[in-house]
C-alpha positions as CSV (number, residue, x, y, z in Angstrom):
1,M,-1.0,-5.7,-3.9
2,S,1.9,-5.3,-1.3
3,L,5.5,-4.4,-1.4
4,S,7.8,-6.3,0.7
5,N,8.6,-4.7,3.9
6,N,11.1,-7.1,5.3
7,N,14.0,-4.8,5.9
8,A,12.2,-1.5,6.2
9,E,11.9,-1.6,10.0
10,A,15.5,-2.8,10.7
11,G,17.0,-0.3,8.3
12,A,14.5,2.8,8.6
13,M,17.4,5.0,9.0
14,D,18.7,4.0,5.6
15,A,15.8,4.9,3.3
16,E,18.1,5.0,0.3
17,A,19.0,1.3,0.9
18,N,15.4,0.4,1.5
19,F,14.5,2.0,-1.7
20,A,17.2,0.5,-3.7
21,A,16.1,-3.1,-2.4
22,T,12.9,-2.6,-4.2
23,G,14.4,-2.5,-7.7
24,L,12.1,0.3,-8.7
25,I,13.3,3.2,-10.9
26,L,12.5,6.7,-10.2
27,P,11.0,9.0,-12.9
28,P,12.4,12.5,-13.4
29,A,11.2,14.9,-10.7
30,P,8.1,16.6,-12.1
31,Q,8.4,20.3,-13.2
32,P,5.5,22.7,-12.3
33,L,3.0,23.2,-15.0
34,G,1.4,26.2,-13.2
35,V,2.2,28.9,-10.7
36,Y,3.3,26.7,-7.8
37,K,6.3,25.1,-6.3
38,P,6.7,21.2,-6.3
39,S,8.2,21.4,-2.9
40,L,8.6,23.8,0.0
41,I,10.6,23.6,3.2
42,V,8.9,25.4,6.2
43,G,10.9,24.9,9.4
44,D,11.3,21.1,10.0
45,F,8.6,20.2,7.3
46,L,8.8,19.4,3.7
47,Y,5.5,20.0,1.8
48,L,5.0,18.3,-1.5
49,S,2.4,19.7,-4.0
50,G,0.1,17.5,-5.6
51,H,2.1,14.9,-7.8
52,G,0.8,12.9,-10.8
53,T,1.6,9.7,-12.5
54,V,5.0,10.6,-14.0
55,Q,6.7,7.6,-15.7
56,E,10.4,7.1,-16.3
57,D,10.1,8.6,-19.9
58,G,8.4,11.7,-18.5
59,S,4.9,10.7,-19.8
60,L,1.9,10.3,-17.7
61,I,-0.3,7.3,-16.9
62,I,-3.8,8.4,-18.1
63,G,-7.2,6.8,-17.2
64,R,-10.1,6.7,-14.8
65,V,-10.4,3.9,-12.2
66,G,-13.6,1.9,-12.8
67,E,-13.9,3.1,-16.4
68,N,-10.7,2.3,-18.4
69,M,-8.5,1.1,-15.5
70,D,-9.2,-1.6,-12.9
71,I,-8.4,-1.2,-9.3
72,E,-4.9,-3.0,-9.6
73,Q,-4.0,-0.6,-12.3
74,G,-5.0,2.3,-10.0
75,V,-2.8,0.8,-7.1
76,L,0.2,0.8,-9.6
77,A,-0.7,4.3,-10.7
78,A,-0.6,5.4,-7.0
79,R,2.8,3.7,-6.6
80,Q,4.0,5.5,-9.7
81,V,3.0,8.9,-8.0
82,G,4.9,7.9,-4.8
83,L,8.0,7.3,-7.0
84,A,7.6,10.9,-8.5
85,M,7.4,12.2,-5.0
86,L,10.5,10.3,-4.0
87,A,12.3,11.9,-6.9
88,T,11.1,15.4,-5.8
89,I,12.3,14.5,-2.2
90,I,15.8,13.7,-3.6
91,K,15.9,16.8,-5.8
92,T,14.9,19.0,-2.8
93,L,16.8,17.3,0.2
94,G,19.6,15.4,-1.7
95,S,18.6,12.1,0.0
96,L,15.6,10.0,1.2
97,N,17.6,9.7,4.3
98,H,16.9,13.4,5.1
99,V,13.2,12.5,5.8
100,K,12.5,11.8,9.4
101,R,9.0,10.6,8.9
102,V,5.9,10.8,6.7
103,I,3.3,13.2,8.5
104,K,0.3,13.4,6.1
105,V,-0.8,11.9,2.8
106,L,-3.7,13.1,0.8
107,G,-4.6,10.8,-2.2
108,M,-7.1,11.7,-4.8
109,V,-8.4,9.1,-7.1
110,N,-10.1,10.0,-10.6
111,A,-12.9,7.3,-10.4
112,T,-16.4,6.6,-11.6
113,P,-19.2,7.7,-9.3
114,G,-19.8,4.2,-8.1
115,F,-16.2,3.4,-7.2
116,T,-15.7,3.2,-3.4
117,R,-12.2,1.7,-2.8
118,H,-10.2,4.9,-2.9
119,P,-8.1,3.9,0.2
120,Y,-7.1,0.6,-1.4
121,V,-5.7,2.5,-4.4
122,I,-3.8,5.0,-2.4
123,N,-2.2,2.0,-0.6
124,G,0.0,1.8,-3.6
125,C,1.8,5.0,-2.5
126,S,1.5,4.4,1.2
127,E,3.1,0.9,1.0
128,L,6.0,2.4,-1.0
129,F,6.5,4.8,1.8
130,R,6.3,2.2,4.3
131,T,8.8,0.2,2.5
132,V,11.3,3.1,2.3
133,W,11.1,4.5,5.8
134,G,9.6,1.7,7.9
135,Q,6.3,1.0,9.6
136,D,6.8,3.8,12.2
137,A,8.4,6.5,10.2
138,G,6.8,5.5,6.7
139,V,3.2,5.6,7.8
140,G,1.4,8.8,8.6
141,V,-2.1,10.1,8.7
142,R,-3.9,9.9,5.5
143,S,-7.0,10.8,3.5
144,A,-8.2,9.1,0.3
145,V,-10.9,10.7,-1.8
146,G,-12.5,10.1,-5.1
147,M,-12.7,13.0,-7.8
148,G,-14.8,13.3,-10.8
149,S,-11.6,14.3,-12.8
150,L,-8.0,15.1,-12.3
151,P,-5.7,17.1,-14.5
152,D,-4.8,15.6,-17.9
153,N,-7.0,12.7,-16.9
154,I,-4.5,11.2,-14.6
155,P,-6.0,8.4,-12.4
156,V,-4.1,9.5,-9.1
157,E,-2.9,12.7,-7.6
158,I,-1.1,12.8,-4.1
159,E,0.2,15.5,-2.1
160,A,2.1,15.0,1.3
161,V,4.0,16.5,4.3
162,F,7.2,15.1,5.7
163,E,9.2,15.8,8.8
164,I,12.9,16.6,7.8
165,A,15.7,14.8,9.9
166,S,18.1,16.8,11.6
167,S,20.8,15.3,9.4
168,F,19.6,17.7,6.7
169,K,19.9,20.9,8.7
């Protein structure tokens, strides 16, 4: 599964237009369900707490990859997490254009013990970020790991760090 990246490189500085071209719809920015902040700006960096599979109506995608979800459903769940993260970025910074680059992505996949394709699942989010910010700015370092469970039985949780553009300051 791959998102189109035709205009992402040429328009890397216009992340908002790149996102609009996808035709995807953002869910509401998730609210904390515990004692933490969904986002935190420290210096030139925006840290996002672990985000889950929040959908447009605020509900969660539920399931476990390799059990009651196939790998492609896992990829779509990871993309949905990426959309929730974009919603948080907009809520925090006001625009996707205020992100200079993706620094680090940590993806966690709720999967059966025999499942081994965690990086493929997390590509759902990474490909979205590449489409929004381009190959250079939208692709950072990444880890993708399997988990025995995740909160509320969501299939994917992702946290990330972004460098903030000077246009925000």
